[in-house]
N, CA, C and O of each residue as an XYZ file, in Angstrom:
776
protein
N     -13.653    -60.771     17.756
C     -12.338    -60.358     17.346
C     -11.474    -60.060     18.560
O     -11.970    -59.655     19.611
N     -10.241    -60.257     18.406
C      -9.286    -60.087     19.482
C      -9.013    -58.600     19.712
O      -8.793    -57.852     18.759
N      -9.027    -58.174     20.977
C      -8.802    -56.773     21.345
C      -7.394    -56.335     20.947
O      -7.212    -55.205     20.494
N      -6.416    -57.186     21.104
C      -5.038    -56.869     20.731
C      -4.903    -56.620     19.246
O      -4.144    -55.749     18.822
N      -5.653    -57.400     18.439
C      -5.626    -57.224     16.983
C      -6.241    -55.886     16.588
O      -5.728    -55.193     15.710
N      -7.338    -55.531     17.238
C      -8.016    -54.258     16.953
C      -7.093    -53.086     17.319
O      -6.969    -52.127     16.558
N      -6.460    -53.171     18.473
C      -5.539    -52.106     18.889
C      -4.370    -52.008     17.905
O      -3.945    -50.907     17.556
N      -3.856    -53.140     17.463
C      -2.761    -53.154     16.488
C      -3.160    -52.516     15.171
O      -2.380    -51.771     14.577
N      -4.387    -52.808     14.704
C      -4.879    -52.222     13.448
C      -5.045    -50.711     13.606
O      -4.654    -49.950     12.721
N      -5.620    -50.274     14.724
C      -5.820    -48.842     14.973
C      -4.469    -48.125     15.034
O      -4.310    -47.052     14.451
N      -3.507    -48.708     15.730
C      -2.174    -48.105     15.818
C      -1.538    -48.028     14.435
O      -0.932    -47.015     14.084
N      -1.674    -49.099     13.648
C      -1.113    -49.110     12.291
C      -1.751    -48.030     11.431
O      -1.059    -47.351     10.673
N      -3.063    -47.867     11.541
C      -3.770    -46.836     10.763
C      -3.294    -45.445     11.189
O      -3.047    -44.588     10.340
N      -3.165    -45.220     12.492
C      -2.701    -43.921     12.993
C      -1.284    -43.634     12.501
O      -0.989    -42.514     12.085
N      -0.409    -44.633     12.544
C       0.966    -44.458     12.077
C       0.986    -44.139     10.585
O       1.727    -43.256     10.152
N       0.176    -44.852      9.792
C       0.110    -44.598      8.349
C      -0.393    -43.182      8.087
O       0.138    -42.489      7.219
N      -1.407    -42.745      8.827
C      -1.941    -41.387      8.657
C      -0.870    -40.351      9.011
O      -0.712    -39.357      8.303
N      -0.144    -40.578     10.092
C       0.922    -39.649     10.485
C       2.017    -39.610      9.423
O       2.486    -38.530      9.063
N       2.426    -40.764      8.922
C       3.467    -40.823      7.886
C       3.002    -40.100      6.626
O       3.758    -39.328      6.035
N       1.759    -40.348      6.214
C       1.219    -39.671      5.023
C       1.170    -38.163      5.263
O       1.493    -37.387      4.364
N       0.772    -37.738      6.463
C       0.734    -36.310      6.795
C       2.112    -35.670      6.729
O       2.266    -34.567      6.204
N       3.114    -36.364      7.264
C       4.484    -35.839      7.237
C       4.989    -35.752      5.799
O       5.630    -34.769      5.426
N       4.706    -36.766      4.995
C       5.128    -36.752      3.585
C       4.461    -35.598      2.842
O       5.117    -34.896      2.072
N       3.162    -35.396      3.067
C       2.453    -34.282      2.410
C       3.025    -32.939      2.854
O       3.223    -32.046      2.030
N       3.294    -32.789      4.162
C       3.882    -31.550      4.659
C       5.254    -31.317      4.033
O       5.573    -30.194      3.642
N       6.068    -32.368      3.934
C       7.414    -32.272      3.364
C       7.340    -31.790      1.915
O       8.063    -30.875      1.518
N       6.470    -32.407      1.141
C       6.323    -32.031     -0.271
C       5.833    -30.595     -0.385
O       6.334    -29.829     -1.209
N       4.858    -30.228      0.435
C       4.322    -28.869      0.406
C       5.398    -27.841      0.761
O       5.517    -26.812      0.096
N       6.172    -28.115      1.794
C       7.235    -27.197      2.211
C       8.324    -27.101      1.146
O       8.827    -26.014      0.862
N       8.681    -28.225      0.568
C       9.684    -28.243     -0.500
C       9.218    -27.412     -1.691
O       9.992    -26.638     -2.254
N       7.965    -27.572     -2.069
C       7.415    -26.792     -3.186
C       7.361    -25.304     -2.851
O       7.577    -24.462     -3.722
N       7.073    -24.980     -1.592
C       7.043    -23.574     -1.174
C       8.419    -22.938     -1.362
O       8.522    -21.815     -1.854
N       9.473    -23.650     -0.973
C      10.830    -23.123     -1.134
C      11.175    -22.949     -2.612
O      11.809    -21.965     -2.992
N      10.763    -23.894     -3.435
C      11.032    -23.789     -4.876
C      10.315    -22.581     -5.467
O      10.883    -21.867     -6.294
N       9.081    -22.347     -5.051
C       8.334    -21.179     -5.533
C       9.010    -19.883     -5.089
O       9.059    -18.911     -5.844
N       9.528    -19.875     -3.869
C      10.224    -18.681     -3.378
C      11.481    -18.407     -4.191
O      11.786    -17.252     -4.489
N      12.211    -19.455     -4.552
C      13.408    -19.282     -5.392
C      13.021    -18.697     -6.752
O      13.723    -17.838     -7.285
N      11.907    -19.162     -7.307
C      11.437    -18.625     -8.587
C      11.091    -17.149     -8.431
O      11.404    -16.345     -9.309
N      10.448    -16.782     -7.322
C      10.115    -15.374     -7.074
C      11.384    -14.520     -6.982
O      11.414    -13.394     -7.479
N      12.415    -15.051     -6.355
C      13.687    -14.322     -6.268
C      14.270    -14.137     -7.666
O      14.743    -13.051     -8.000
N      14.241    -15.184     -8.485
C      14.746    -15.083     -9.861
C      13.936    -14.070    -10.667
O      14.499    -13.284    -11.429
N      12.608    -14.092    -10.496
C      11.752    -13.131    -11.207
C      12.076    -11.699    -10.793
O      12.160    -10.808    -11.638
N      12.255    -11.482     -9.504
C      12.541    -10.120     -9.055
C      13.949     -9.680     -9.453
O      14.180     -8.489     -9.664
N      14.895    -10.618     -9.561
C      16.229    -10.277    -10.079
C      16.115     -9.865    -11.539
O      16.799     -8.945    -11.987
N      15.256    -10.542    -12.270
C      15.009    -10.168    -13.665
C      14.387     -8.771    -13.734
O      14.689     -7.993    -14.639
N      13.522     -8.464    -12.773
C      12.928     -7.126    -12.713
C      13.978     -6.049    -12.504
O      13.883     -4.965    -13.080
N      14.977     -6.341    -11.685
C      16.083     -5.395    -11.488
C      16.836     -5.218    -12.794
O      17.194     -4.099    -13.160
N      17.080     -6.315    -13.499
C      17.794     -6.243    -14.775
C      17.013     -5.404    -15.781
O      17.596     -4.589    -16.496
N      15.710     -5.596    -15.839
C      14.871     -4.810    -16.756
C      14.943     -3.329    -16.386
O      15.076     -2.471    -17.259
N      14.855     -3.035    -15.092
C      14.925     -1.642    -14.648
C      16.292     -1.034    -14.949
O      16.380      0.126    -15.351
N      17.358     -1.812    -14.757
C      18.699     -1.314    -15.088
C      18.836     -1.064    -16.589
O      19.458     -0.087    -17.006
N      18.257     -1.944    -17.392
C      18.300     -1.769    -18.846
C      17.559     -0.501    -19.251
O      18.049      0.280    -20.068
N      16.377     -0.301    -18.677
C      15.591      0.897    -18.982
C      16.364      2.149    -18.561
O      16.422      3.134    -19.296
N      16.942      2.093    -17.391
C      17.725      3.223    -16.898
C      18.923      3.474    -17.802
O      19.227      4.622    -18.126
N      19.600      2.413    -18.209
C      20.746      2.521    -19.106
C      20.334      3.197    -20.416
O      21.016      4.104    -20.894
N      19.220      2.754    -20.989
C      18.754      3.332    -22.251
C      18.465      4.822    -22.103
O      18.842      5.621    -22.961
N      17.800      5.191    -21.024
C      17.471      6.604    -20.807
C      18.734      7.428    -20.558
O      18.865      8.538    -21.075
N      19.658      6.891    -19.771
C      20.906      7.620    -19.520
C      21.710      7.782    -20.807
O      22.333      8.821    -21.024
N      21.697      6.763    -21.655
C      22.418      6.852    -22.927
C      21.816      7.942    -23.805
O      22.545      8.726    -24.413
N      20.486      7.995    -23.872
C      19.830      9.040    -24.667
C      20.131     10.420    -24.095
O      20.405     11.364    -24.836
N      20.079     10.526    -22.774
C      20.368     11.809    -22.153
C      21.826     12.194    -22.388
O      22.138     13.363    -22.613
N      22.700     11.222    -22.335
C      24.113     11.477    -22.584
C      24.322     11.992    -24.007
O      25.156     12.870    -24.229
N      23.578     11.458    -24.965
C      23.680     11.930    -26.348
C      23.261     13.389    -26.464
O      23.877     14.158    -27.202
N      22.213     13.772    -25.735
C      21.776     15.169    -25.756
C      22.845     16.052    -25.118
O      23.183     17.107    -25.653
N      23.368     15.625    -23.991
C      24.411     16.390    -23.308
C      25.651     16.472    -24.184
O      26.325     17.501    -24.227
N      25.945     15.387    -24.879
C      27.135     15.348    -25.729
C      27.098     16.451    -26.780
O      28.126     17.048    -27.100
N      25.920     16.716    -27.309
C      25.792     17.773    -28.300
C      26.191     19.126    -27.745
O      26.702     19.974    -28.476
N      25.963     19.331    -26.469
C      26.302     20.604    -25.850
C      27.725     20.608    -25.308
O      28.413     21.624    -25.401
N      28.166     19.523    -24.759
C      29.414     19.508    -24.003
C      30.565     18.817    -24.723
O      31.674     18.773    -24.190
N      30.337     18.277    -25.916
C      31.387     17.547    -26.650
C      31.982     16.468    -25.744
O      33.192     16.388    -25.529
N      31.075     15.648    -25.229
C      31.458     14.596    -24.274
C      32.522     13.690    -24.851
O      32.536     13.449    -26.059
N      33.412     13.182    -24.019
C      34.504     12.335    -24.470
C      34.002     10.956    -24.880
O      33.011     10.457    -24.346
N      34.698     10.353    -25.831
C      34.350      9.022    -26.321
C      34.403      7.981    -25.204
O      33.657      7.002    -25.234
N      35.272      8.182    -24.228
C      35.425      7.228    -23.128
C      34.126      7.043    -22.362
O      33.863      5.953    -21.853
N      33.322      8.065    -22.272
C      32.066      7.959    -21.532
C      31.164      6.906    -22.163
O      30.510      6.144    -21.450
N      31.122      6.856    -23.493
C      30.291      5.858    -24.163
C      30.832      4.452    -23.939
O      30.061      3.505    -23.781
N      32.142      4.315    -23.926
C      32.740      3.001    -23.655
C      32.373      2.561    -22.242
O      32.042      1.397    -22.020
N      32.430      3.495    -21.281
C      32.083      3.173    -19.900
C      30.620      2.774    -19.787
O      30.293      1.822    -19.078
N      29.738      3.484    -20.473
C      28.309      3.174    -20.412
C      28.049      1.778    -20.959
O      27.281      1.015    -20.373
N      28.679      1.439    -22.069
C      28.510      0.104    -22.648
C      29.024     -0.960    -21.689
O      28.400     -2.010    -21.530
N      30.143     -0.698    -21.060
C      30.688     -1.653    -20.083
C      29.749     -1.806    -18.897
O      29.614     -2.900    -18.348
N      29.096     -0.711    -18.497
C      28.145     -0.778    -17.389
C      26.981     -1.696    -17.737
O      26.534     -2.488    -16.907
N      26.493     -1.584    -18.970
C      25.341     -2.390    -19.373
C      25.680     -3.872    -19.364
O      24.837     -4.697    -19.011
N      26.904     -4.220    -19.748
C      27.271     -5.633    -19.764
C      27.430     -6.173    -18.356
O      27.569     -7.383    -18.179
N      27.414     -5.313    -17.352
C      27.512     -5.764    -15.972
C      26.201     -6.263    -15.405
O      26.173     -6.759    -14.279
N      25.098     -6.146    -16.162
C      23.812     -6.610    -15.665
C      23.508     -7.979    -16.223
O      24.010     -8.360    -17.281
N      22.675     -8.720    -15.500
C      22.321    -10.085    -15.893
C      20.969    -10.433    -15.310
O      20.477     -9.735    -14.423
N      20.357    -11.511    -15.801
C      19.049    -11.893    -15.290
C      19.118    -13.065    -14.332
O      18.075    -13.572    -13.920
N      20.292    -13.509    -13.968
C      20.408    -14.621    -13.038
C      20.506    -14.053    -11.631
O      20.900    -12.900    -11.461
N      20.160    -14.832    -10.630
C      20.135    -14.294     -9.274
C      21.187    -14.911     -8.365
O      21.013    -14.923     -7.147
N      22.264    -15.420     -8.927
C      23.323    -15.941     -8.064
C      23.991    -14.767     -7.358
O      23.846    -13.619     -7.777
N      24.717    -15.058     -6.296
C      25.343    -13.997     -5.497
C      26.277    -13.144     -6.342
O      26.281    -11.921     -6.202
N      27.076    -13.764     -7.224
C      27.988    -13.004     -8.078
C      27.220    -12.118     -9.045
O      27.618    -10.979     -9.291
N      26.118    -12.629     -9.598
C      25.333    -11.847    -10.539
C      24.672    -10.659     -9.850
O      24.604     -9.572    -10.424
N      24.189    -10.851     -8.641
C      23.588     -9.748     -7.891
C      24.652     -8.698     -7.599
O      24.369     -7.502     -7.677
N      25.865     -9.117     -7.266
C      26.953     -8.161     -7.024
C      27.304     -7.408     -8.301
O      27.581     -6.209     -8.252
N      27.296     -8.102     -9.458
C      27.581     -7.424    -10.736
C      26.498     -6.397    -11.041
O      26.799     -5.301    -11.513
N      25.225     -6.747    -10.770
C      24.149     -5.789    -10.998
C      24.312     -4.590    -10.074
O      24.079     -3.455    -10.491
N      24.707     -4.821     -8.831
C      24.913     -3.716     -7.892
C      26.048     -2.820     -8.367
O      25.958     -1.597     -8.262
N      27.114     -3.416     -8.888
C      28.247     -2.645     -9.413
C      27.817     -1.818    -10.624
O      28.159     -0.639    -10.722
N      27.068     -2.428    -11.546
C      26.583     -1.698    -12.724
C      25.672     -0.562    -12.292
O      25.720      0.529    -12.861
N      24.847     -0.812    -11.294
C      23.963      0.212    -10.767
C      24.773      1.375    -10.203
O      24.440      2.534    -10.448
N      25.823      1.083     -9.457
C      26.660      2.138     -8.882
C      27.351      2.943     -9.979
O      27.473      4.163     -9.865
N      27.801      2.282    -11.029
C      28.452      2.986    -12.133
C      27.455      3.890    -12.855
O      27.801      5.001    -13.258
N      26.222      3.417    -13.017
C      25.210      4.260    -13.653
C      24.856      5.439    -12.761
O      24.550      6.520    -13.264
N      24.892      5.250    -11.439
C      24.692      6.378    -10.522
C      25.751      7.442    -10.757
O      25.450      8.635    -10.790
N      26.993      7.003    -10.918
C      28.091      7.937    -11.158
C      27.885      8.665    -12.493
O      28.107      9.873    -12.578
N      27.466      7.944    -13.521
C      27.210      8.568    -14.818
C      26.097      9.601    -14.706
O      26.195     10.685    -15.281
N      25.043      9.275    -13.970
C      23.941     10.217    -13.795
C      24.433     11.491    -13.107
O      24.006     12.591    -13.461
N      25.325     11.350    -12.134
C      25.886     12.526    -11.462
C      26.726     13.353    -12.431
O      26.697     14.582    -12.382
N      27.474     12.688    -13.310
C      28.276     13.405    -14.303
C      27.374     14.184    -15.257
O      27.671     15.326    -15.608
N      26.284     13.567    -15.670
C      25.343     14.257    -16.561
C      24.766     15.473    -15.852
O      24.649     16.540    -16.454
N      24.406     15.326    -14.584
C      23.853     16.454    -13.838
C      24.865     17.586    -13.700
O      24.485     18.756    -13.728
N      26.142     17.258    -13.553
C      27.170     18.301    -13.512
C      27.237     19.044    -14.845
O      27.416     20.262    -14.872
N      27.094     18.316    -15.943
C      27.103     18.959    -17.258
C      25.888     19.871    -17.421
O      25.986     20.939    -18.026
N      24.757     19.455    -16.888
C      23.554     20.286    -16.963
C      23.783     21.596    -16.221
O      23.339     22.652    -16.672
N      24.468     21.534    -15.092
C      24.772     22.757    -14.352
C      25.693     23.671    -15.154
O      25.573     24.893    -15.067
N      26.611     23.099    -15.931
C      27.528     23.895    -16.747
C      26.817     24.512    -17.952
O      27.199     25.586    -18.417
N      25.797     23.843    -18.449
C      25.089     24.289    -19.652
C      23.609     24.445    -19.337
O      22.818     23.549    -19.634
N      23.221     25.568    -18.740
C      21.826     25.770    -18.330
C      20.832     25.702    -19.497
O      19.653     25.417    -19.287
N      21.302     25.963    -20.726
C      20.381     25.901    -21.868
C      19.862     24.480    -22.091
O      18.859     24.287    -22.779
N      20.535     23.492    -21.516
C      20.051     22.109    -21.615
C      18.697     21.954    -20.938
O      17.839     21.207    -21.409
N      18.512     22.667    -19.827
C      17.249     22.555    -19.094
C      16.079     23.016    -19.947
O      14.960     22.530    -19.779
N      16.324     23.948    -20.862
C      15.266     24.462    -21.723
C      14.957     23.506    -22.866
O      13.904     23.628    -23.492
N      15.829     22.577    -23.152
C      15.646     21.619    -24.236
C      14.538     20.644    -23.852
O      14.644     19.942    -22.847
N      13.466     20.603    -24.662
C      12.311     19.762    -24.328
C      12.656     18.276    -24.356
O      12.131     17.503    -23.554
N      13.533     17.872    -25.270
C      13.936     16.459    -25.324
C      14.664     16.092    -24.036
O      14.424     15.039    -23.446
N      15.557     16.983    -23.614
C      16.306     16.727    -22.391
C      15.366     16.677    -21.192
O      15.508     15.818    -20.322
N      14.405     17.599    -21.146
C      13.454     17.623    -20.031
C      12.645     16.332    -19.974
O      12.423     15.775    -18.899
N      12.205     15.861    -21.143
C      11.447     14.605    -21.180
C      12.324     13.435    -20.737
O      11.871     12.549    -20.013
N      13.574     13.441    -21.176
C      14.485     12.371    -20.765
C      14.715     12.392    -19.255
O      14.813     11.339    -18.625
N      14.802     13.589    -18.677
C      14.963     13.669    -17.225
C      13.751     13.075    -16.521
O      13.898     12.363    -15.528
N      12.565     13.360    -17.023
C      11.350     12.782    -16.434
C      11.350     11.263    -16.593
O      10.975     10.534    -15.674
N      11.778     10.789    -17.780
C      11.851      9.342    -18.018
C      12.863      8.676    -17.089
O      12.625      7.579    -16.584
N      13.990      9.346    -16.868
C      15.014      8.784    -15.980
C      14.496      8.728    -14.547
O      14.753      7.761    -13.830
N      13.773      9.754    -14.131
C      13.183      9.742    -12.790
C      12.231      8.560    -12.649
O      12.229      7.873    -11.627
N      11.430      8.329    -13.675
C      10.512      7.182    -13.665
C      11.297      5.865    -13.631
O      10.933      4.937    -12.909
N      12.370      5.793    -14.414
C      13.196      4.579    -14.429
C      13.845      4.353    -13.065
O      13.960      3.215    -12.610
N      14.270      5.440    -12.414
C      14.857      5.325    -11.070
C      13.835      4.775    -10.083
O      14.156      3.918     -9.259
N      12.609      5.268    -10.169
C      11.558      4.788     -9.272
C      11.256      3.315     -9.530
O      11.042      2.546     -8.592
N      11.239      2.927    -10.802
C      11.007      1.523    -11.152
C      12.140      0.652    -10.618
O      11.901     -0.444    -10.111
N      13.360      1.137    -10.734
C      14.514      0.392    -10.226
C      14.437      0.239     -8.706
O      14.708     -0.838     -8.175
N      14.071      1.306     -8.011
C      13.939      1.222     -6.553
C      12.851      0.227     -6.161
O      13.023     -0.546     -5.218
N      11.736      0.247     -6.882
C      10.658     -0.711     -6.598
C      11.126     -2.139     -6.858
O      10.794     -3.051     -6.100
N      11.891     -2.334     -7.921
C      12.415     -3.672     -8.230
C      13.372     -4.149     -7.148
O      13.356     -5.320     -6.769
N      14.202     -3.245     -6.655
C      15.126     -3.604     -5.566
C      14.354     -4.001     -4.313
O      14.666     -5.000     -3.664
N      13.330     -3.191     -3.982
C      12.536     -3.498     -2.789
C      11.849     -4.854     -2.925
O      11.823     -5.635     -1.974
N      11.290     -5.139     -4.109
C      10.627     -6.425     -4.333
C      11.625     -7.571     -4.204
O      11.334     -8.582     -3.565
N      12.794     -7.415     -4.804
C      13.819     -8.455     -4.722
C      14.206     -8.702     -3.267
O      14.223     -9.844     -2.810
N      14.515     -7.633     -2.545
C      14.934     -7.783     -1.151
C      13.812     -8.343     -0.279
O      14.076     -9.086      0.667
N      12.570     -7.996     -0.587
C      11.432     -8.560      0.142
C      11.330    -10.062     -0.100
O      11.116    -10.831      0.837
N      11.483    -10.478     -1.354
C      11.445    -11.911     -1.675
C      12.599    -12.655     -1.015
O      12.419    -13.762     -0.509
N      13.778    -12.052     -1.018
C      14.938    -12.676     -0.370
C      14.693    -12.796      1.134
O      14.996    -13.827      1.733
N      14.148    -11.751      1.739
C      13.875    -11.774      3.174
C      12.880    -12.879      3.525
O      13.097    -13.635      4.472
N      11.798    -12.971      2.768
C      10.787    -13.999      3.004
C      11.399    -15.397      2.879
O      11.143    -16.275      3.704
N      12.205    -15.587      1.843
C      12.864    -16.876      1.614
C      13.825    -17.203      2.753
O      13.792    -18.305      3.301
N      14.680    -16.244      3.109
C      15.663    -16.477      4.173
C      14.982    -16.805      5.501
O      15.432    -17.687      6.232
N      13.901    -16.098      5.809
C      13.176    -16.378      7.044
C      12.573    -17.780      7.015
O      12.597    -18.492      8.019
N      12.042    -18.168      5.882
C      11.392    -19.474      5.772
C      12.366    -20.631      5.926
O      12.012    -21.668      6.487
N      13.584    -20.466      5.435
C      14.520    -21.597      5.498
C      15.215    -21.724      6.847
O      15.848    -22.743      7.122
N      15.104    -20.687      7.703
C      15.765    -20.795      9.007
C      14.785    -21.066     10.142
O      15.206    -21.426     11.241
N      13.487    -20.900      9.900
C      12.487    -21.080     10.948
C      12.051    -22.543     11.002
O      11.783    -23.165      9.974
N      11.987    -23.079     12.220
C      11.530    -24.449     12.430
C      10.035    -24.510     12.168
O       9.338    -23.573     12.556
N       9.508    -25.510     11.558
C      10.073    -26.770     11.104
C      10.579    -26.732      9.661
O      11.140    -27.714      9.175
N      10.383    -25.594      8.968
C      10.838    -25.499      7.579
C      12.333    -25.679      7.427
O      12.812    -26.116      6.381
N      13.070    -25.340      8.476
C      14.528    -25.482      8.418
C      14.949    -26.939      8.233
O      16.017    -27.211      7.685
N      14.125    -27.865      8.682
C      14.434    -29.290      8.501
C      14.459    -29.622      7.014
O      15.394    -30.257      6.525
N      13.423    -29.187      6.300
C      13.349    -29.436      4.858
C      14.453    -28.664      4.143
O      15.102    -29.198      3.243
N      14.668    -27.413      4.539
C      15.698    -26.583      3.899
C      17.078    -27.213      4.048
O      17.856    -27.234      3.094
N      17.383    -27.717      5.217
C      18.678    -28.375      5.426
C      18.792    -29.637      4.585
O      19.852    -29.917      4.024
N      17.711    -30.396      4.494
C      17.734    -31.619      3.681
C      17.913    -31.295      2.199
O      18.500    -32.080      1.455
N      17.401    -30.128      1.770
C      17.524    -29.708      0.371
C      18.821    -28.924      0.134
O      19.095    -28.514     -0.993
N      19.613    -28.716      1.180
C      20.873    -27.963      1.114
C      20.641    -26.528      0.636
O      21.420    -26.000     -0.158
N      19.575    -25.907      1.118
C      19.283    -24.525      0.759
C      20.101    -23.589      1.642
O      20.284    -23.838      2.833
N      20.584    -22.522      1.044
C      21.345    -21.517      1.783
C      20.664    -20.169      1.642
O      19.844    -19.959      0.748
N      21.015    -19.259      2.539
C      20.420    -17.929      2.502
C      20.822    -17.221      1.210
O      21.942    -17.375      0.723
N      19.896    -16.452      0.671
C      20.153    -15.663     -0.538
C      20.696    -14.298     -0.127
O      20.416    -13.817      0.971
N      21.471    -13.680     -1.009
C      22.049    -12.362     -0.745
C      21.065    -11.269     -1.133
O      20.345    -11.381     -2.125
N      21.050    -10.212     -0.333
C      20.234     -9.042     -0.634
C      20.931     -8.196     -1.687
O      22.150     -8.270     -1.847
N      20.155     -7.390     -2.406
C      20.707     -6.423     -3.347
C      21.010     -5.179     -2.536
O      20.099     -4.530     -2.023
N      22.287     -4.845     -2.420
C      22.665     -3.664     -1.661
C      23.924     -3.051     -2.248
O      24.756     -3.729     -2.850
N      24.031     -1.755     -2.053
C      25.215     -1.048     -2.529
C      26.355     -1.283     -1.554
O      26.150     -1.404     -0.347
N      27.566     -1.344     -2.106
C      28.739     -1.468     -1.248
C      28.935     -0.155     -0.505
O      28.503      0.899     -0.971
N      29.589     -0.221      0.655
C      29.775      0.977      1.483
C      30.438      2.109      0.713
O      30.000      3.255      0.812
N      31.490      1.812     -0.055
C      32.188      2.872     -0.777
C      31.312      3.441     -1.890
O      31.509      4.587     -2.295
N      30.350      2.668     -2.393
C      29.463      3.161     -3.441
C      28.404      4.088     -2.864
O      27.823      4.889     -3.596
N      28.145      3.993     -1.562
C      27.150      4.849     -0.932
C      27.685      6.248     -0.683
O      26.913      7.199     -0.568
N      29.003      6.378     -0.599
C      29.597      7.680     -0.328
C      29.565      8.537     -1.591
O      29.325      8.037     -2.690
N      29.808      9.830     -1.417
C      29.798     10.757     -2.542
C      30.963     10.441     -3.477
O      32.029     10.007     -3.040
N      30.742     10.666     -4.754
C      31.749     10.348     -5.762
C      32.364     11.638     -6.273
O      31.654     12.606     -6.547
N      33.684     11.652     -6.400
C      34.376     12.817     -6.943
C      34.390     12.706     -8.461
O      34.757     11.664     -9.005
N      33.992     13.773     -9.145
C      33.921     13.771    -10.608
C      35.054     14.598    -11.187
O      35.308     15.719    -10.746
N      35.727     14.039    -12.173
C      36.758     14.766    -12.909
C      36.462     14.640    -14.394
O      36.352     13.534    -14.923
N      36.335     15.779    -15.061
C      36.071     15.760    -16.510
C      37.332     16.094    -17.257
O      37.329     16.132    -18.487
């Protein structure tokens, strides 16, 4: 057999193996990014579930407080509007709406706490005490959901910008995902007027 033919066959085999390896790596990396996007969507859903649970507990607590403080009807309208601000999608606008709803529920929780200070007999109410414990648990669940979401976003963002994954990410037109964070003005103390 001709030496040139053997070298040509070996080179062709090596090239085919390299091409197959690159194709397998490309598919694997592409699937990894898709799985990360699903994880981000799942964790956004977790935030929505935690916000819903928190909303339900705050509404129940508000009903108990209402019995003592003759709470205004507007508060219930605001609470309902807050709940409609949550969603299970993880687009940037939806994450911002969830953050806004979260900030509004924070304000409502502060208003309820002010009412508790005005009516100390509320603290003795066993239903109210249980609701406070439930709300604390819901707050912890919400914080854990936020941390999980932001962790998934961080992992995804790092993966799409680091070489060689950035090559696949650019070809797939992937962009960085937004973190769940409170706006600066929402982090400051809120003035309450009843």
